[in-house]
Biotite code that builds the C-alpha atoms (Angstrom):
import biotite.structure as struc

atoms = struc.array([
    struc.Atom([12.015, 2.646, -18.684], chain_id="A", res_id=1, res_name="MET", atom_name="CA", element="C"),
    struc.Atom([10.441, 5.860, -18.417], chain_id="A", res_id=2, res_name="ASN", atom_name="CA", element="C"),
    struc.Atom([9.679, 8.286, -21.207], chain_id="A", res_id=3, res_name="MET", atom_name="CA", element="C"),
    struc.Atom([12.592, 10.407, -20.260], chain_id="A", res_id=4, res_name="SER", atom_name="CA", element="C"),
    struc.Atom([15.016, 8.118, -20.439], chain_id="A", res_id=5, res_name="LYS", atom_name="CA", element="C"),
    struc.Atom([13.721, 6.670, -23.726], chain_id="A", res_id=6, res_name="PHE", atom_name="CA", element="C"),
    struc.Atom([14.083, 10.006, -25.152], chain_id="A", res_id=7, res_name="LYS", atom_name="CA", element="C"),
    struc.Atom([17.529, 10.461, -23.796], chain_id="A", res_id=8, res_name="ASP", atom_name="CA", element="C"),
    struc.Atom([18.534, 6.930, -25.707], chain_id="A", res_id=9, res_name="TYR", atom_name="CA", element="C"),
    struc.Atom([16.489, 8.060, -28.791], chain_id="A", res_id=10, res_name="SER", atom_name="CA", element="C"),
    struc.Atom([18.575, 11.324, -28.824], chain_id="A", res_id=11, res_name="ARG", atom_name="CA", element="C"),
    struc.Atom([21.673, 9.622, -28.436], chain_id="A", res_id=12, res_name="LEU", atom_name="CA", element="C"),
    struc.Atom([20.842, 6.968, -31.586], chain_id="A", res_id=13, res_name="ALA", atom_name="CA", element="C"),
    struc.Atom([19.473, 10.239, -33.340], chain_id="A", res_id=14, res_name="CYS", atom_name="CA", element="C"),
    struc.Atom([22.731, 11.797, -32.979], chain_id="A", res_id=15, res_name="GLY", atom_name="CA", element="C"),
    struc.Atom([24.949, 9.096, -33.901], chain_id="A", res_id=16, res_name="ALA", atom_name="CA", element="C"),
    struc.Atom([22.956, 8.235, -36.875], chain_id="A", res_id=17, res_name="PHE", atom_name="CA", element="C"),
    struc.Atom([23.347, 11.757, -38.393], chain_id="A", res_id=18, res_name="PHE", atom_name="CA", element="C"),
    struc.Atom([27.074, 11.634, -37.441], chain_id="A", res_id=19, res_name="ILE", atom_name="CA", element="C"),
    struc.Atom([27.474, 8.407, -39.118], chain_id="A", res_id=20, res_name="GLY", atom_name="CA", element="C"),
    struc.Atom([25.458, 9.498, -42.395], chain_id="A", res_id=21, res_name="VAL", atom_name="CA", element="C"),
    struc.Atom([27.228, 12.693, -42.416], chain_id="A", res_id=22, res_name="GLY", atom_name="CA", element="C"),
    struc.Atom([30.761, 10.577, -42.323], chain_id="A", res_id=23, res_name="LEU", atom_name="CA", element="C"),
    struc.Atom([29.432, 8.299, -45.196], chain_id="A", res_id=24, res_name="LEU", atom_name="CA", element="C"),
    struc.Atom([29.417, 11.826, -47.462], chain_id="A", res_id=25, res_name="HIS", atom_name="CA", element="C"),
    struc.Atom([33.059, 11.656, -47.251], chain_id="A", res_id=26, res_name="PHE", atom_name="CA", element="C"),
    struc.Atom([33.594, 8.010, -47.330], chain_id="A", res_id=27, res_name="VAL", atom_name="CA", element="C"),
    struc.Atom([31.357, 7.112, -50.306], chain_id="A", res_id=28, res_name="ARG", atom_name="CA", element="C"),
    struc.Atom([31.256, 10.714, -51.941], chain_id="A", res_id=29, res_name="THR", atom_name="CA", element="C"),
    struc.Atom([30.883, 9.223, -55.299], chain_id="A", res_id=30, res_name="LYS", atom_name="CA", element="C"),
    struc.Atom([27.763, 7.369, -54.521], chain_id="A", res_id=31, res_name="SER", atom_name="CA", element="C"),
    struc.Atom([26.183, 10.612, -53.180], chain_id="A", res_id=32, res_name="PHE", atom_name="CA", element="C"),
    struc.Atom([27.237, 12.828, -56.069], chain_id="A", res_id=33, res_name="VAL", atom_name="CA", element="C"),
    struc.Atom([25.328, 10.449, -58.323], chain_id="A", res_id=34, res_name="LYS", atom_name="CA", element="C"),
    struc.Atom([22.059, 11.082, -56.648], chain_id="A", res_id=35, res_name="ILE", atom_name="CA", element="C"),
    struc.Atom([22.338, 14.993, -56.483], chain_id="A", res_id=36, res_name="VAL", atom_name="CA", element="C"),
    struc.Atom([20.143, 16.394, -59.234], chain_id="A", res_id=37, res_name="PRO", atom_name="CA", element="C"),
    struc.Atom([22.029, 17.376, -62.368], chain_id="A", res_id=38, res_name="SER", atom_name="CA", element="C"),
    struc.Atom([20.425, 20.808, -62.519], chain_id="A", res_id=39, res_name="PHE", atom_name="CA", element="C"),
    struc.Atom([22.810, 21.632, -59.104], chain_id="A", res_id=40, res_name="LEU", atom_name="CA", element="C"),
    struc.Atom([26.165, 22.752, -59.934], chain_id="A", res_id=41, res_name="ARG", atom_name="CA", element="C"),
    struc.Atom([29.158, 21.965, -57.663], chain_id="A", res_id=42, res_name="TYR", atom_name="CA", element="C"),
    struc.Atom([27.557, 18.692, -56.988], chain_id="A", res_id=43, res_name="ARG", atom_name="CA", element="C"),
    struc.Atom([30.247, 17.277, -54.979], chain_id="A", res_id=44, res_name="LYS", atom_name="CA", element="C"),
    struc.Atom([30.544, 20.430, -53.166], chain_id="A", res_id=45, res_name="GLU", atom_name="CA", element="C"),
    struc.Atom([27.044, 20.028, -52.082], chain_id="A", res_id=46, res_name="VAL", atom_name="CA", element="C"),
    struc.Atom([27.542, 16.614, -50.854], chain_id="A", res_id=47, res_name="VAL", atom_name="CA", element="C"),
    struc.Atom([30.582, 17.696, -48.566], chain_id="A", res_id=48, res_name="TYR", atom_name="CA", element="C"),
    struc.Atom([28.574, 20.711, -47.179], chain_id="A", res_id=49, res_name="ILE", atom_name="CA", element="C"),
    struc.Atom([25.550, 18.573, -46.628], chain_id="A", res_id=50, res_name="SER", atom_name="CA", element="C"),
    struc.Atom([27.857, 15.846, -44.923], chain_id="A", res_id=51, res_name="GLY", atom_name="CA", element="C"),
    struc.Atom([29.311, 18.415, -42.375], chain_id="A", res_id=52, res_name="TRP", atom_name="CA", element="C"),
    struc.Atom([25.924, 19.668, -41.681], chain_id="A", res_id=53, res_name="LEU", atom_name="CA", element="C"),
    struc.Atom([24.752, 16.341, -40.670], chain_id="A", res_id=54, res_name="GLU", atom_name="CA", element="C"),
    struc.Atom([27.690, 15.884, -38.426], chain_id="A", res_id=55, res_name="ILE", atom_name="CA", element="C"),
    struc.Atom([27.330, 19.056, -37.074], chain_id="A", res_id=56, res_name="LEU", atom_name="CA", element="C"),
    struc.Atom([23.648, 18.827, -36.603], chain_id="A", res_id=57, res_name="GLY", atom_name="CA", element="C"),
    struc.Atom([24.098, 15.033, -35.180], chain_id="A", res_id=58, res_name="GLY", atom_name="CA", element="C"),
    struc.Atom([26.606, 16.488, -32.542], chain_id="A", res_id=59, res_name="ILE", atom_name="CA", element="C"),
    struc.Atom([24.335, 19.519, -31.840], chain_id="A", res_id=60, res_name="GLY", atom_name="CA", element="C"),
    struc.Atom([21.425, 17.168, -30.968], chain_id="A", res_id=61, res_name="ILE", atom_name="CA", element="C"),
    struc.Atom([23.873, 15.866, -28.168], chain_id="A", res_id=62, res_name="LEU", atom_name="CA", element="C"),
    struc.Atom([24.437, 19.213, -26.534], chain_id="A", res_id=63, res_name="ILE", atom_name="CA", element="C"),
    struc.Atom([21.444, 20.639, -24.604], chain_id="A", res_id=64, res_name="PRO", atom_name="CA", element="C"),
    struc.Atom([21.904, 24.139, -25.211], chain_id="A", res_id=65, res_name="TRP", atom_name="CA", element="C"),
    struc.Atom([22.268, 23.497, -29.120], chain_id="A", res_id=66, res_name="THR", atom_name="CA", element="C"),
    struc.Atom([19.510, 20.863, -29.522], chain_id="A", res_id=67, res_name="ARG", atom_name="CA", element="C"),
    struc.Atom([16.945, 23.159, -30.717], chain_id="A", res_id=68, res_name="PRO", atom_name="CA", element="C"),
    struc.Atom([18.920, 25.014, -33.140], chain_id="A", res_id=69, res_name="LEU", atom_name="CA", element="C"),
    struc.Atom([20.675, 21.881, -34.312], chain_id="A", res_id=70, res_name="ALA", atom_name="CA", element="C"),
    struc.Atom([17.180, 20.041, -34.624], chain_id="A", res_id=71, res_name="GLY", atom_name="CA", element="C"),
    struc.Atom([15.723, 22.736, -36.890], chain_id="A", res_id=72, res_name="ARG", atom_name="CA", element="C"),
    struc.Atom([18.791, 22.779, -39.004], chain_id="A", res_id=73, res_name="GLY", atom_name="CA", element="C"),
    struc.Atom([18.319, 19.025, -39.431], chain_id="A", res_id=74, res_name="LEU", atom_name="CA", element="C"),
    struc.Atom([14.671, 19.436, -40.264], chain_id="A", res_id=75, res_name="VAL", atom_name="CA", element="C"),
    struc.Atom([15.895, 22.013, -42.687], chain_id="A", res_id=76, res_name="ALA", atom_name="CA", element="C"),
    struc.Atom([18.464, 19.783, -44.235], chain_id="A", res_id=77, res_name="LEU", atom_name="CA", element="C"),
    struc.Atom([16.202, 16.887, -44.640], chain_id="A", res_id=78, res_name="LEU", atom_name="CA", element="C"),
    struc.Atom([13.536, 18.708, -46.655], chain_id="A", res_id=79, res_name="TYR", atom_name="CA", element="C"),
    struc.Atom([16.587, 20.341, -48.531], chain_id="A", res_id=80, res_name="ALA", atom_name="CA", element="C"),
    struc.Atom([18.150, 16.936, -49.545], chain_id="A", res_id=81, res_name="VAL", atom_name="CA", element="C"),
    struc.Atom([14.727, 15.294, -50.319], chain_id="A", res_id=82, res_name="PHE", atom_name="CA", element="C"),
    struc.Atom([14.955, 16.051, -54.129], chain_id="A", res_id=83, res_name="PRO", atom_name="CA", element="C"),
    struc.Atom([18.116, 14.124, -53.811], chain_id="A", res_id=84, res_name="ALA", atom_name="CA", element="C"),
    struc.Atom([16.305, 11.146, -52.787], chain_id="A", res_id=85, res_name="ASN", atom_name="CA", element="C"),
    struc.Atom([13.505, 11.664, -55.247], chain_id="A", res_id=86, res_name="LEU", atom_name="CA", element="C"),
    struc.Atom([16.107, 11.857, -58.042], chain_id="A", res_id=87, res_name="ASN", atom_name="CA", element="C"),
    struc.Atom([17.568, 8.504, -56.766], chain_id="A", res_id=88, res_name="MET", atom_name="CA", element="C"),
    struc.Atom([14.013, 6.860, -57.108], chain_id="A", res_id=89, res_name="ALA", atom_name="CA", element="C"),
    struc.Atom([13.088, 8.619, -60.482], chain_id="A", res_id=90, res_name="ILE", atom_name="CA", element="C"),
    struc.Atom([16.469, 7.823, -62.062], chain_id="A", res_id=91, res_name="GLN", atom_name="CA", element="C"),
    struc.Atom([16.661, 4.490, -60.286], chain_id="A", res_id=92, res_name="ARG", atom_name="CA", element="C"),
    struc.Atom([20.303, 5.029, -59.457], chain_id="A", res_id=93, res_name="ILE", atom_name="CA", element="C"),
    struc.Atom([22.461, 2.589, -57.843], chain_id="A", res_id=94, res_name="ASP", atom_name="CA", element="C"),
    struc.Atom([23.445, 3.594, -54.568], chain_id="A", res_id=95, res_name="PHE", atom_name="CA", element="C"),
    struc.Atom([25.368, 0.534, -53.665], chain_id="A", res_id=96, res_name="GLY", atom_name="CA", element="C"),
    struc.Atom([23.426, -0.806, -50.734], chain_id="A", res_id=97, res_name="TYR", atom_name="CA", element="C"),
    struc.Atom([19.992, 0.257, -51.287], chain_id="A", res_id=98, res_name="ILE", atom_name="CA", element="C"),
    struc.Atom([18.018, -2.213, -53.435], chain_id="A", res_id=99, res_name="PRO", atom_name="CA", element="C"),
    struc.Atom([16.405, -0.447, -56.305], chain_id="A", res_id=100, res_name="LYS", atom_name="CA", element="C"),
    struc.Atom([13.050, -2.154, -55.294], chain_id="A", res_id=101, res_name="ALA", atom_name="CA", element="C"),
    struc.Atom([12.857, 0.023, -52.257], chain_id="A", res_id=102, res_name="VAL", atom_name="CA", element="C"),
    struc.Atom([14.116, 3.274, -53.549], chain_id="A", res_id=103, res_name="LEU", atom_name="CA", element="C"),
    struc.Atom([10.542, 4.757, -53.661], chain_id="A", res_id=104, res_name="TRP", atom_name="CA", element="C"),
    struc.Atom([9.631, 3.117, -50.325], chain_id="A", res_id=105, res_name="GLY", atom_name="CA", element="C"),
    struc.Atom([12.441, 4.819, -48.555], chain_id="A", res_id=106, res_name="ARG", atom_name="CA", element="C"),
    struc.Atom([11.063, 8.051, -49.494], chain_id="A", res_id=107, res_name="LEU", atom_name="CA", element="C"),
    struc.Atom([8.335, 8.419, -46.601], chain_id="A", res_id=108, res_name="PRO", atom_name="CA", element="C"),
    struc.Atom([10.903, 7.499, -44.358], chain_id="A", res_id=109, res_name="LEU", atom_name="CA", element="C"),
    struc.Atom([12.516, 10.976, -44.849], chain_id="A", res_id=110, res_name="GLN", atom_name="CA", element="C"),
    struc.Atom([9.370, 12.459, -42.893], chain_id="A", res_id=111, res_name="PHE", atom_name="CA", element="C"),
    struc.Atom([9.721, 9.972, -40.436], chain_id="A", res_id=112, res_name="LEU", atom_name="CA", element="C"),
    struc.Atom([12.958, 11.052, -39.495], chain_id="A", res_id=113, res_name="LEU", atom_name="CA", element="C"),
    struc.Atom([11.844, 14.544, -39.649], chain_id="A", res_id=114, res_name="ILE", atom_name="CA", element="C"),
    struc.Atom([9.323, 13.403, -36.886], chain_id="A", res_id=115, res_name="LYS", atom_name="CA", element="C"),
    struc.Atom([12.242, 11.770, -34.910], chain_id="A", res_id=116, res_name="TRP", atom_name="CA", element="C"),
    struc.Atom([14.419, 14.926, -35.234], chain_id="A", res_id=117, res_name="VAL", atom_name="CA", element="C"),
    struc.Atom([11.582, 16.827, -34.050], chain_id="A", res_id=118, res_name="LYS", atom_name="CA", element="C"),
    struc.Atom([10.784, 14.865, -31.044], chain_id="A", res_id=119, res_name="TRP", atom_name="CA", element="C"),
    struc.Atom([14.508, 14.652, -29.850], chain_id="A", res_id=120, res_name="VAL", atom_name="CA", element="C"),
    struc.Atom([15.535, 18.230, -30.043], chain_id="A", res_id=121, res_name="SER", atom_name="CA", element="C"),
    struc.Atom([12.742, 20.410, -29.794], chain_id="A", res_id=122, res_name="PHE", atom_name="CA", element="C"),
    struc.Atom([8.994, 19.065, -29.247], chain_id="A", res_id=123, res_name="GLU", atom_name="CA", element="C"),
    struc.Atom([7.786, 18.320, -25.887], chain_id="A", res_id=124, res_name="LEU", atom_name="CA", element="C"),
    struc.Atom([6.746, 14.919, -24.619], chain_id="A", res_id=125, res_name="ALA", atom_name="CA", element="C"),
])
């Protein structure tokens, strides 16, 4: 398989991933609200907004003319939600399906997600 085809499949997987995770914000709202740092107000609304942004970003990555903007938006969102993931690790918050032993280990994955989004949406090669 050539690199162009691989990138197309990777883009499809990335878009589906963000659409799926975005939908989880509405299906498992209470779990997501628990990890939002307590200093933020309107935590449920923050979860809904971030869910919509993930869904829109996932769709946007799949559409060629919206891809660069969607990718940049998802990168910004991934940086913005990092404090929630850090809070989850520090507070050892039970998310339901992520073992507490891997809460710290998953933090670097956020940066791999950022790299993936950049690669499929606006970086060349």
